[in-house]
C-alpha positions as CSV (number, residue, x, y, z in Angstrom):
1,M,311.7,125.3,56.0
2,S,311.5,125.1,52.3
3,E,310.2,122.1,50.6
4,C,309.7,121.2,46.9
5,K,307.5,119.0,45.0
6,L,309.8,116.7,43.3
7,I,307.3,113.8,42.1
8,D,303.8,114.8,40.6
9,E,303.0,111.5,38.6
10,T,299.9,110.0,37.7
11,F,300.3,106.3,35.5
12,I,296.9,105.2,33.8
13,L,297.1,101.4,34.0
14,S,295.6,99.3,31.4
15,R,293.3,96.8,32.3
16,K,295.9,94.2,32.4
17,R,297.7,95.6,35.0
18,G,294.9,96.3,37.1
19,N,292.8,99.2,35.7
20,G,292.3,102.5,37.7
21,L,295.5,104.8,38.3
22,L,298.2,105.2,40.4
23,R,299.2,108.6,41.8
24,R,302.4,109.6,43.6
25,E,303.2,113.1,44.9
26,V,306.5,113.8,47.0
27,W,307.8,116.7,48.4
28,V,311.8,117.2,49.6
29,D,313.1,119.8,51.9
30,E,316.3,121.8,50.9
31,H,318.4,118.6,52.0
32,G,316.6,116.1,49.8
33,R,314.7,114.5,52.7
34,V,311.1,113.6,51.8
35,V,308.7,115.4,53.8
36,R,305.3,114.9,52.4
37,Y,304.1,112.1,50.4
38,N,300.9,110.9,48.9
39,L,300.6,107.7,47.2
40,A,297.3,106.4,45.7
41,Y,295.7,103.8,44.0
42,I,292.5,104.9,42.3
43,N,290.2,102.6,40.7
44,H,286.2,103.6,41.1
45,A,285.3,99.9,39.8
46,I,286.7,98.5,43.1
47,Y,285.7,101.4,45.4
48,S,283.6,104.5,44.9
49,G,284.1,106.3,48.0
50,D,287.2,108.5,49.2
51,H,287.2,109.6,45.3
52,G,287.7,105.9,44.2
53,R,290.8,105.9,46.3
54,V,291.5,101.9,47.0
55,V,294.5,102.4,48.8
56,G,296.9,104.9,49.6
57,Y,299.5,106.3,52.0
58,D,300.0,109.6,53.3
59,N,301.5,111.8,55.9
60,A,299.0,114.7,55.9
61,H,297.6,116.3,58.8
62,G,301.1,115.7,60.7
63,H,300.7,111.7,61.0
64,H,301.7,108.7,58.5
65,H,298.5,106.7,57.8
66,R,297.2,104.6,55.4
67,H,293.7,104.8,53.6
68,Y,292.0,101.2,52.9
69,M,288.4,101.0,51.0
70,G,287.7,104.2,53.1
71,R,289.1,103.2,56.3
72,V,292.2,105.2,57.9
73,E,294.8,103.7,60.1
74,P,297.9,105.0,61.5
75,V,301.1,103.5,60.3
76,E,304.8,103.3,61.7
77,F,306.9,105.4,59.6
78,V,310.5,103.5,59.1
79,S,311.6,105.2,56.0
80,F,309.9,106.6,52.7
81,E,311.4,103.7,50.8
82,D,309.4,101.3,53.3
83,I,306.2,103.4,52.7
84,E,306.6,103.0,48.9
85,A,307.4,99.4,49.2
86,R,304.2,99.0,51.3
87,F,302.2,100.5,48.9
88,E,303.2,98.6,45.9
89,Q,302.7,95.2,47.8
90,D,299.1,96.8,48.8
91,W,298.2,97.7,45.2
92,L,299.3,95.0,43.7
93,A,297.4,92.7,45.8
94,F,294.2,94.0,44.0
95,G,295.6,92.4,41.0
96,G,298.1,95.2,39.7
97,R,300.8,94.1,37.5
98,K,304.4,95.3,37.1
């Protein structure tokens, strides 16, 4: 099965928008289905562990999970769109602004 990295983005957030970085990586298969993803809000001022990852979602190591201030917990996968919505809700809770 061939996969292709479709999205590889890093956004620098201004202080007004929450400071830190938003990192987004998405891989798709030959049919355009998301097969791997990594979404992260990184802000060393809030959390210095886990390379500054305050909150993030990914499916590395064969399972879907959430990183939150150094803790890792499994998440139920409904769809990639659902994971993106959860991630957005989480990072906005830290004071981020759209």
